[in-house]
Backbone as numpy.savetxt, mean C-alpha at the origin, in Angstrom:
# Nx Ny Nz CAx CAy CAz Cx Cy Cz
55.62 -38.00 -7.09 55.80 -36.65 -7.52 54.50 -36.06 -8.06
53.82 -36.84 -8.88 52.56 -36.36 -9.45 51.51 -36.21 -8.35
51.51 -37.14 -7.42 50.52 -37.05 -6.35 50.74 -35.81 -5.49
52.02 -35.42 -5.27 52.30 -34.19 -4.52 51.82 -32.96 -5.29
51.98 -32.96 -6.61 51.51 -31.85 -7.44 49.99 -31.73 -7.37
49.34 -32.86 -7.40 47.87 -32.86 -7.32 47.43 -32.36 -5.94
48.13 -32.80 -4.90 47.80 -32.34 -3.55 48.01 -30.83 -3.43
49.10 -30.33 -3.98 49.38 -28.89 -3.94 48.31 -28.11 -4.71
47.95 -28.63 -5.88 46.92 -27.97 -6.68 45.58 -27.97 -5.94
45.28 -29.09 -5.32 44.03 -29.21 -4.55 44.02 -28.20 -3.40
45.14 -28.08 -2.69 45.24 -27.13 -1.58 45.12 -25.68 -2.07
45.72 -25.41 -3.23 45.63 -24.06 -3.80 44.19 -23.73 -4.18
43.50 -24.69 -4.75 42.08 -24.47 -5.13 41.24 -24.23 -3.88
41.45 -25.00 -2.85 40.69 -24.83 -1.60 40.98 -23.45 -1.00
42.25 -23.05 -0.98 42.62 -21.74 -0.44 41.99 -20.61 -1.26
41.94 -20.79 -2.57 41.31 -19.79 -3.43 39.84 -19.61 -3.06
39.10 -20.73 -2.94 37.68 -20.64 -2.63 37.44 -20.09 -1.23
38.31 -20.45 -0.27 38.18 -19.92 1.08 38.40 -18.40 1.07
39.41 -17.94 0.34 39.67 -16.49 0.29 38.52 -15.76 -0.41
37.96 -16.36 -1.45 36.82 -15.74 -2.14 35.60 -15.70 -1.23
35.45 -16.72 -0.41 34.33 -16.76 0.52 34.43 -15.63 1.53
35.64 -15.36 2.02 35.86 -14.26 2.95 35.53 -12.93 2.28
35.98 -12.75 1.04 35.68 -11.52 0.30 34.18 -11.37 0.08
33.50 -12.47 -0.25 32.06 -12.42 -0.48 31.34 -12.03 0.81
31.75 -12.62 1.92 31.14 -12.29 3.20 31.36 -10.82 3.53
32.59 -10.34 3.33 32.89 -8.94 3.59 32.04 -8.03 2.70
31.93 -8.37 1.42 31.12 -7.56 0.49 29.65 -7.55 0.89
29.12 -8.69 1.31 27.72 -8.73 1.75 27.51 -7.86 2.99
28.46 -7.89 3.91 28.36 -7.06 5.11 28.35 -5.58 4.72
29.21 -5.20 3.79 29.26 -3.81 3.34 27.94 -3.40 2.69
27.39 -4.28 1.85 26.12 -3.97 1.18 25.00 -3.79 2.21
24.89 -4.72 3.16 23.83 -4.61 4.17 24.03 -3.39 5.07
25.25 -3.09 5.42 25.51 -1.91 6.25 25.13 -0.64 5.51
25.46 -0.58 4.23 25.10 0.58 3.42 23.59 0.74 3.33
22.90 -0.37 3.12 21.43 -0.31 3.05 20.85 0.15 4.38
21.40 -0.35 5.50 20.89 0.03 6.81 21.11 1.52 7.08
22.31 1.99 6.81 22.63 3.40 7.06 21.79 4.31 6.18
21.61 3.94 4.92 20.83 4.80 4.01 19.35 4.77 4.32
18.89 3.77 5.09 17.47 3.72 5.39 17.09 4.62 6.56
18.05 5.16 7.27 17.76 6.09 8.36 17.35 7.44 7.78
16.39 8.11 8.42 15.99 9.44 7.94 14.81 9.36 7.01
15.06 9.33 5.72 13.96 9.31 4.76 13.71 7.89 4.31
12.48 7.45 4.40 12.07 6.11 4.06 11.54 6.10 2.64
12.10 5.24 1.80 11.58 5.15 0.44 11.36 3.69 0.08
10.21 3.42 -0.52 9.86 2.10 -1.00 8.75 2.27 -2.01
8.96 1.79 -3.19 7.95 1.92 -4.24 7.49 3.36 -4.40
8.44 4.27 -4.51 8.16 5.69 -4.70 7.43 6.31 -3.52
7.46 5.68 -2.38 6.87 6.24 -1.17 7.98 6.93 -0.42
7.77 8.19 -0.07 8.82 8.89 0.66 8.22 9.66 1.83
8.81 9.44 2.97 8.38 10.11 4.19 9.64 10.60 4.89
9.68 11.86 5.21 10.80 12.40 5.97 10.44 12.27 7.46
10.95 11.20 8.07 10.60 10.92 9.46 11.20 11.91 10.45
12.08 12.77 9.98 12.58 13.81 10.87 11.52 14.91 11.04
10.58 14.99 10.09 9.54 16.02 10.13 8.16 15.45 10.44
7.85 14.29 9.88 6.52 13.69 10.02 6.63 12.46 10.91
5.94 12.50 12.05 6.05 11.40 13.00 4.70 10.76 13.34
3.61 11.51 13.23 2.31 11.00 13.67 1.26 11.13 12.57
0.26 10.27 12.66 -0.85 10.30 11.71 -2.15 10.01 12.45
-3.20 10.69 12.05 -4.52 10.47 12.61 -5.49 10.19 11.47
-6.22 9.09 11.59 -7.25 8.75 10.62 -8.60 8.90 11.30
-9.39 9.82 10.77 -10.73 10.04 11.32 -11.66 8.91 10.88
-12.72 8.70 11.63 -13.73 7.73 11.25 -14.26 8.09 9.87
-14.41 7.08 9.02 -14.83 7.33 7.64 -16.34 7.42 7.58
-16.80 8.58 7.15 -18.23 8.85 7.04 -18.73 8.35 5.68
-19.94 7.83 5.65 -20.52 7.31 4.41 -21.68 8.20 4.00
-21.48 9.01 2.94 -22.51 9.92 2.45 -23.05 9.49 1.08
-22.80 8.25 0.71 -23.30 7.76 -0.58 -24.81 7.60 -0.51
-25.45 7.66 -1.66 -26.91 7.51 -1.67 -27.32 6.09 -1.27
-26.51 5.12 -1.60 -26.73 3.74 -1.13 -25.61 3.44 -0.15
-25.95 3.06 1.06 -24.95 2.84 2.11 -24.78 1.34 2.37
-23.57 0.87 2.12 -23.21 -0.48 2.53 -22.60 -0.33 3.92
-23.22 -0.89 4.96 -22.75 -0.67 6.32 -21.37 -1.26 6.61
-20.89 -2.17 5.77 -19.58 -2.78 5.99 -18.44 -1.97 5.38
-18.74 -1.11 4.42 -17.69 -0.42 3.68 -16.83 0.49 4.55
-17.43 1.41 5.27 -16.65 2.37 6.07 -15.76 1.69 7.10
-16.28 0.76 7.91 -15.40 0.11 8.89 -14.27 -0.69 8.24
-14.57 -1.39 7.14 -13.52 -2.17 6.46 -12.44 -1.26 5.89
-12.86 -0.16 5.28 -11.90 0.77 4.69 -11.05 1.42 5.79
-11.67 1.80 6.88 -10.96 2.39 8.02 -9.90 1.41 8.55
-10.30 0.16 8.79 -9.38 -0.84 9.32 -8.23 -1.11 8.36
-8.54 -1.20 7.08 -7.51 -1.49 6.07 -6.52 -0.33 5.94
-7.03 0.90 6.00 -6.14 2.07 5.94 -5.23 2.12 7.17
-5.79 1.89 8.34 -4.97 1.88 9.56 -3.88 0.82 9.47
-4.28 -0.35 9.01 -3.32 -1.45 8.85 -2.22 -1.07 7.86
-2.58 -0.43 6.77 -1.60 -0.02 5.76 -0.65 1.03 6.33
-1.19 2.03 7.04 -0.35 3.06 7.65 0.63 2.44 8.66
0.13 1.49 9.44 0.95 0.86 10.48 2.02 -0.05 9.88
1.64 -0.86 8.90 2.57 -1.84 8.34 3.54 -1.26 7.32
3.19 -0.17 6.68 4.01 0.34 5.58 4.77 1.62 5.91
4.58 2.15 7.11 5.31 3.35 7.51 5.77 3.18 8.96
6.60 4.12 9.39 7.03 4.16 10.79 6.25 5.21 11.57
5.20 5.75 10.96 4.41 6.79 11.62 3.66 6.20 12.81
3.53 7.01 13.85 2.79 6.61 15.04 1.35 7.08 14.90
0.42 6.17 15.09 -1.00 6.52 15.03 -1.39 7.22 16.32
-2.16 8.29 16.16 -2.61 9.05 17.33 -4.04 9.50 17.11
-4.70 9.85 18.20 -6.04 10.44 18.11 -6.02 11.92 18.48
-4.83 12.46 18.65 -4.69 13.87 19.02 -4.89 14.76 17.79
-5.38 15.97 18.04 -5.65 16.90 16.96 -4.40 17.58 16.41
-3.24 17.34 17.02 -2.02 17.95 16.51 -1.17 16.95 15.71
-1.78 15.88 15.21 -1.05 14.90 14.41 -0.44 15.58 13.19
0.73 15.13 12.79 1.41 15.73 11.64 0.60 15.57 10.36
0.02 14.39 10.16 -0.89 14.15 9.04 -2.25 13.77 9.61
-3.29 14.42 9.11 -4.66 14.09 9.49 -5.41 13.70 8.23
-5.97 12.49 8.23 -6.64 11.96 7.05 -8.13 11.86 7.34
-8.90 12.57 6.52 -10.37 12.55 6.64 -10.92 12.02 5.32
-11.56 10.86 5.39 -12.09 10.24 4.18 -13.61 10.12 4.28
-14.27 10.33 3.15 -15.73 10.24 3.09 -16.12 9.42 1.86
-16.99 8.45 2.07 -17.54 7.70 0.94 -18.58 8.60 0.28
-18.34 8.93 -0.98 -19.26 9.84 -1.69 -20.10 9.13 -2.74
-19.69 7.94 -3.13 -20.44 7.22 -4.14 -20.33 5.73 -3.96
-21.45 5.06 -4.17 -21.52 3.60 -4.12 -22.63 3.22 -5.09
-22.24 2.94 -6.33 -23.24 2.81 -7.39 -23.07 1.52 -8.18
-24.17 0.87 -8.40 -24.21 -0.28 -9.29 -24.77 0.18 -10.62
-24.18 -0.28 -11.73 -24.67 0.12 -13.04 -24.48 -1.01 -14.04
-25.22 -0.94 -15.13 -25.06 -1.92 -16.19 -23.91 -1.49 -17.09
-23.18 -2.46 -17.58 -22.06 -2.15 -18.48 -22.28 -2.86 -19.81
-21.26 -2.80 -20.64 -21.36 -3.44 -21.95 -21.45 -4.95 -21.82
-21.72 -5.58 -22.92 -21.85 -7.03 -22.94 -23.31 -7.40 -22.94
-23.98 -7.14 -24.01 -25.41 -7.41 -24.09 -25.62 -8.70 -24.87
-26.41 -9.59 -24.31 -26.74 -10.85 -24.94 -28.24 -11.07 -24.81
-28.89 -11.34 -25.90 -30.34 -11.55 -25.92 -31.06 -10.36 -25.30
-30.62 -9.15 -25.67 -31.24 -7.89 -25.24 -31.13 -7.63 -23.74
-30.20 -8.31 -23.05 -30.01 -8.07 -21.62 -28.52 -7.89 -21.34
-28.22 -7.02 -20.38 -26.83 -6.81 -19.98 -26.31 -8.09 -19.32
-25.07 -8.45 -19.65 -24.48 -9.64 -19.05 -23.52 -9.30 -17.91
-23.14 -8.04 -17.83 -22.21 -7.60 -16.79 -22.69 -6.31 -16.16
-22.58 -6.25 -14.85 -22.86 -5.02 -14.11 -21.57 -4.55 -13.46
-21.57 -3.32 -13.02 -20.37 -2.74 -12.41 -20.74 -2.05 -11.10
-19.91 -2.28 -10.09 -20.03 -1.57 -8.81 -18.88 -0.58 -8.73
-19.20 0.69 -8.52 -18.20 1.74 -8.42 -18.28 2.40 -7.04
-17.14 2.51 -6.39 -17.05 3.15 -5.07 -16.14 4.37 -5.20
-16.62 5.51 -4.70 -15.85 6.76 -4.77 -15.61 7.29 -3.36
-14.39 7.77 -3.14 -13.99 8.29 -1.83 -13.38 9.68 -2.02
-13.79 10.61 -1.18 -13.18 11.94 -1.14 -12.27 11.98 0.08
-11.01 12.41 -0.13 -10.03 12.42 0.96 -9.50 13.83 1.17
-9.44 14.22 2.43 -8.82 15.49 2.82 -7.60 15.12 3.66
-6.44 15.61 3.23 -5.19 15.39 3.95 -4.72 16.71 4.51
-4.68 16.80 5.83 -4.16 18.00 6.49 -2.75 17.72 6.96
-1.82 18.56 6.49 -0.43 18.49 6.91 -0.22 19.64 7.88
-0.33 19.35 9.18 -0.37 20.41 10.19 0.92 21.20 10.27
2.06 20.56 10.12 3.33 21.29 10.23 3.51 22.28 9.09
3.00 21.93 7.92 3.11 22.82 6.76 1.92 23.77 6.66
0.94 23.57 7.54 -0.30 24.35 7.49 -0.91 24.29 6.08
-1.01 23.07 5.59 -1.43 22.84 4.21 -2.51 21.75 4.19
-3.49 21.93 3.32 -4.54 20.94 3.14 -4.62 20.55 1.68
-4.66 19.24 1.44 -4.81 18.71 0.09 -6.10 17.89 0.04
-6.80 17.99 -1.08 -8.01 17.19 -1.27 -7.89 16.44 -2.58
-8.38 15.20 -2.57 -8.38 14.40 -3.79 -9.48 13.35 -3.72
-9.83 12.83 -4.87 -10.85 11.80 -4.97 -10.24 10.54 -5.56
-10.67 9.41 -5.06 -10.28 8.12 -5.63 -11.56 7.33 -5.92
-11.49 6.51 -6.94 -12.65 5.74 -7.33 -12.18 4.40 -7.89
-12.87 3.35 -7.53 -12.56 2.02 -8.05 -13.84 1.32 -8.46
-13.72 0.52 -9.51 -14.87 -0.23 -10.01 -14.53 -1.71 -10.11
-15.56 -2.52 -10.02 -15.40 -3.96 -10.21 -16.64 -4.48 -10.93
-16.43 -5.33 -11.90 -17.54 -5.90 -12.67 -18.03 -7.19 -12.03
-19.31 -7.45 -12.21 -19.89 -8.70 -11.72 -20.99 -9.14 -12.67
-21.33 -10.40 -12.60 -22.33 -10.99 -13.49 -23.69 -10.34 -13.27
-24.40 -10.09 -14.37 -25.75 -9.52 -14.28 -26.72 -10.50 -13.66
-26.32 -11.74 -13.54 -27.18 -12.75 -12.89 -27.20 -12.59 -11.38
-26.27 -11.80 -10.84 -26.20 -11.59 -9.40 -26.87 -10.27 -9.04
-27.48 -10.24 -7.87 -28.00 -8.97 -7.36 -26.82 -8.17 -6.80
-27.03 -6.88 -6.57 -25.98 -6.04 -6.00 -25.56 -6.59 -4.63
-26.51 -7.03 -3.83 -26.20 -7.56 -2.50 -25.35 -8.83 -2.60
-25.62 -9.69 -3.59 -24.81 -10.89 -3.77 -23.40 -10.53 -4.23
-23.30 -9.59 -5.12 -22.00 -9.19 -5.66 -21.14 -8.51 -4.60
-21.77 -7.75 -3.72 -21.01 -7.03 -2.68 -20.15 -7.99 -1.87
-20.70 -9.13 -1.53 -19.95 -10.11 -0.74 -18.68 -10.55 -1.44
-18.73 -10.63 -2.77 -17.57 -11.07 -3.54 -16.59 -9.94 -3.84
-17.09 -8.72 -3.98 -16.27 -7.62 -4.48 -15.74 -6.66 -3.43
-16.37 -6.61 -2.28 -16.05 -5.57 -1.31 -14.59 -5.60 -0.85
-14.07 -6.79 -0.54 -12.68 -6.86 -0.06 -11.70 -6.38 -1.13
-11.93 -6.76 -2.38 -11.05 -6.32 -3.46 -11.12 -4.81 -3.66
-12.32 -4.25 -3.64 -12.49 -2.81 -3.79 -11.81 -2.05 -2.65
-12.00 -2.52 -1.43 -11.39 -1.87 -0.26 -9.86 -1.92 -0.36
-9.32 -3.06 -0.74 -7.86 -3.19 -0.89 -7.33 -2.22 -1.94
-8.01 -2.13 -3.09 -7.57 -1.23 -4.16 -7.71 0.23 -3.77
-8.80 0.58 -3.10 -8.99 1.96 -2.65 -7.94 2.34 -1.61
-7.64 1.41 -0.70 -6.62 1.65 0.31 -5.27 1.92 -0.33
-4.90 1.10 -1.28 -3.61 1.29 -1.97 -3.56 2.64 -2.68
-4.65 3.00 -3.34 -4.67 4.26 -4.08 -4.59 5.46 -3.14
-5.32 5.41 -2.03 -5.27 6.51 -1.05 -3.87 6.60 -0.46
-3.32 5.48 -0.06 -1.97 5.45 0.53 -0.95 6.03 -0.45
-1.00 5.57 -1.68 -0.04 6.04 -2.68 -0.19 7.53 -2.95
-1.40 8.02 -2.95 -1.62 9.44 -3.19 -1.04 10.28 -2.04
-1.19 9.80 -0.82 -0.69 10.54 0.34 0.83 10.51 0.42
1.42 9.35 0.18 2.85 9.18 0.46 3.75 9.12 -0.77
3.19 9.24 -1.95 4.01 9.27 -3.16 4.03 10.69 -3.69
5.03 10.99 -4.44 5.12 12.32 -5.05 4.38 12.30 -6.39
3.06 12.39 -6.34 2.24 12.32 -7.55 2.26 13.63 -8.26
């Protein structure tokens, strides 16, 4: 008699977990379906919003370097990183046509090394590399142009020359500048 009660209890527990599993599966399907349906139309991620019903194409012009000191690697690296960011983080189609919905024109306006705080034995212990970019964003459908500047700095040891430091800092600066430009274009700042 006791063994039958235990068997019945065991069967009831198994049925309970099986029924809960079905409910959990159904709930997960509903959650994923809701996320999929809501992702159509306007894309949002990390405060990035693009109305894909209106904006479909983007053109990035070659990045001109007008800084007084020209690092020949900066413009191509920044161009490649921006294209990669546009491609990987949006559904926009890259084009070279002049009627692109968004046209991005970026110019390197500053590339400066300077001494910073941290003086030891009457010599600076840290230097800083600052890169400045001027960006023009043309929104052709709205017949609107926006301009903004972004700037990033990175510190390096005063024991290194600017050329030595560039090798260590350039990728980080380009990544940070790319993120800032992208966020400015696609976030509601």
